[in-house]
C-alpha positions as a LaTeX table, in Angstrom:
\begin{tabular}{lrrr}
\hline
Residue & $x$ (\AA) & $y$ (\AA) & $z$ (\AA) \\
\hline
Met1 & 29.35 & 33.94 & 348.76 \\
Tyr2 & 27.13 & 36.06 & 350.98 \\
Lys3 & 28.45 & 37.80 & 354.06 \\
Pro4 & 25.90 & 39.15 & 356.55 \\
Leu5 & 25.85 & 42.84 & 357.35 \\
Ser6 & 27.17 & 43.93 & 360.73 \\
Glu7 & 24.45 & 45.44 & 362.88 \\
Leu8 & 25.22 & 48.42 & 365.08 \\
Thr9 & 23.88 & 47.34 & 368.49 \\
Gly10 & 24.08 & 48.20 & 372.16 \\
Gly11 & 23.48 & 51.33 & 374.19 \\
Asn12 & 25.94 & 53.48 & 372.27 \\
Val13 & 24.70 & 53.02 & 368.70 \\
His14 & 24.68 & 56.77 & 368.08 \\
Thr15 & 28.34 & 57.02 & 369.06 \\
Gln16 & 29.19 & 53.94 & 366.96 \\
Phe17 & 27.33 & 55.48 & 364.02 \\
Thr18 & 29.36 & 58.68 & 364.27 \\
Glu19 & 32.66 & 56.78 & 364.43 \\
Lys20 & 31.94 & 54.00 & 361.92 \\
Val21 & 29.72 & 55.82 & 359.42 \\
Ile22 & 30.09 & 59.59 & 359.60 \\
Arg23 & 33.87 & 59.59 & 360.19 \\
Ser24 & 34.72 & 56.62 & 357.99 \\
Pro25 & 37.43 & 57.19 & 355.38 \\
Leu26 & 35.56 & 54.75 & 353.10 \\
Pro27 & 32.01 & 55.15 & 351.79 \\
Val28 & 29.49 & 53.42 & 354.07 \\
Val29 & 26.25 & 51.71 & 353.05 \\
Val30 & 23.70 & 51.57 & 355.87 \\
Glu31 & 20.46 & 49.61 & 355.85 \\
Phe32 & 17.84 & 50.97 & 358.24 \\
Phe33 & 15.26 & 48.26 & 358.97 \\
Lys34 & 12.41 & 47.24 & 361.26 \\
Asn35 & 11.93 & 43.93 & 363.05 \\
Asn36 & 9.75 & 41.32 & 361.38 \\
Ser37 & 9.79 & 42.96 & 357.97 \\
Gly38 & 9.82 & 40.60 & 354.99 \\
Thr39 & 11.10 & 43.34 & 352.71 \\
Ser40 & 14.02 & 43.95 & 355.09 \\
Phe41 & 15.00 & 40.31 & 354.65 \\
Leu42 & 14.99 & 40.68 & 350.85 \\
Val43 & 16.98 & 43.92 & 350.93 \\
Asp44 & 19.47 & 42.41 & 353.37 \\
Ser45 & 20.09 & 39.52 & 350.97 \\
Ile46 & 20.81 & 41.96 & 348.12 \\
Leu47 & 23.23 & 43.97 & 350.25 \\
Ala48 & 24.97 & 40.89 & 351.66 \\
Glu49 & 25.96 & 39.90 & 348.13 \\
Phe50 & 28.18 & 42.99 & 347.88 \\
Val51 & 29.84 & 43.08 & 351.32 \\
Glu52 & 32.82 & 40.88 & 350.49 \\
Pro53 & 33.46 & 41.93 & 346.85 \\
Leu54 & 33.43 & 45.61 & 347.84 \\
Gln55 & 35.27 & 45.33 & 351.17 \\
Glu56 & 38.12 & 47.56 & 349.93 \\
Lys57 & 35.75 & 50.20 & 348.49 \\
Ala58 & 32.96 & 50.41 & 351.08 \\
Val59 & 31.76 & 49.34 & 354.51 \\
Phe60 & 28.28 & 47.94 & 355.19 \\
Tyr61 & 26.19 & 48.21 & 358.37 \\
Lys62 & 22.57 & 47.94 & 359.39 \\
Val63 & 20.58 & 49.74 & 362.09 \\
Asn64 & 17.33 & 48.58 & 363.67 \\
Ile65 & 14.88 & 51.53 & 363.64 \\
Asp66 & 12.61 & 49.80 & 366.18 \\
Lys67 & 15.44 & 50.10 & 368.72 \\
His68 & 17.02 & 53.37 & 367.54 \\
Gln69 & 14.25 & 55.71 & 366.41 \\
Leu70 & 16.45 & 58.82 & 366.43 \\
Phe71 & 17.80 & 57.79 & 363.02 \\
Asn72 & 14.27 & 57.87 & 361.62 \\
Glu73 & 13.99 & 61.50 & 362.71 \\
Leu74 & 17.49 & 62.45 & 361.51 \\
Tyr75 & 17.18 & 60.95 & 358.03 \\
His76 & 13.38 & 61.06 & 357.46 \\
Leu77 & 13.10 & 57.34 & 356.80 \\
Asn78 & 9.48 & 57.15 & 355.72 \\
Asp79 & 9.73 & 53.87 & 353.80 \\
Leu80 & 11.59 & 50.97 & 355.31 \\
Pro81 & 13.86 & 49.34 & 354.71 \\
Ser82 & 15.92 & 52.33 & 353.61 \\
Val83 & 19.50 & 52.17 & 352.38 \\
Leu84 & 21.71 & 55.24 & 352.52 \\
Leu85 & 25.19 & 55.69 & 351.12 \\
Phe86 & 27.36 & 57.98 & 353.25 \\
Arg87 & 30.63 & 59.50 & 352.14 \\
Lys88 & 32.56 & 61.81 & 354.48 \\
Gly89 & 29.44 & 62.29 & 356.58 \\
Ser90 & 27.14 & 63.24 & 353.70 \\
Ile91 & 24.41 & 61.19 & 352.05 \\
Arg92 & 25.42 & 60.32 & 348.47 \\
Gly93 & 22.78 & 57.71 & 347.64 \\
Tyr94 & 19.34 & 56.68 & 348.87 \\
Leu95 & 16.89 & 53.83 & 348.28 \\
Ala96 & 13.66 & 53.21 & 350.18 \\
Gly97 & 11.21 & 50.34 & 350.35 \\
Pro98 & 11.65 & 47.11 & 348.45 \\
Phe99 & 14.01 & 47.41 & 345.50 \\
Ser100 & 15.81 & 45.24 & 342.98 \\
Arg101 & 19.47 & 44.36 & 342.70 \\
Thr102 & 19.63 & 46.52 & 339.54 \\
Lys103 & 18.27 & 49.56 & 341.37 \\
Phe104 & 20.78 & 49.03 & 344.19 \\
Ile105 & 23.66 & 48.94 & 341.72 \\
Ser106 & 22.53 & 52.08 & 339.89 \\
Asn107 & 21.68 & 54.15 & 343.00 \\
Ile108 & 24.32 & 52.98 & 345.46 \\
Ile109 & 27.17 & 50.98 & 343.91 \\
Asn110 & 27.60 & 53.35 & 340.97 \\
Asn111 & 27.93 & 56.26 & 343.45 \\
Leu112 & 30.79 & 54.73 & 345.46 \\
Asp113 & 33.50 & 56.31 & 343.31 \\
Glu114 & 32.13 & 59.85 & 343.07 \\
\hline
\end{tabular}
């Protein structure tokens, strides 16, 4: 079963990001995407597959770069969608552009337990 990713929205996304991602006791997977991107839709479907099975090991969010461009500057997101794995405020995994389920598992899922 697929569970959609929660999107950080509203006027205080930067504060939410600090609380929910940077300060999270669990690893956090964040998809940074742009509106109207077909590749974002594909990546979102890959990520959604893991939200429920990994709910005790990780948290999943997504952030719209069209609305919150500061994240692009902070994390140098040249290729979108980009998926970053955060643990205790540090980036522990990174994928950019379209990618396969296999690549997601090897670059993100396998780094959850480091």
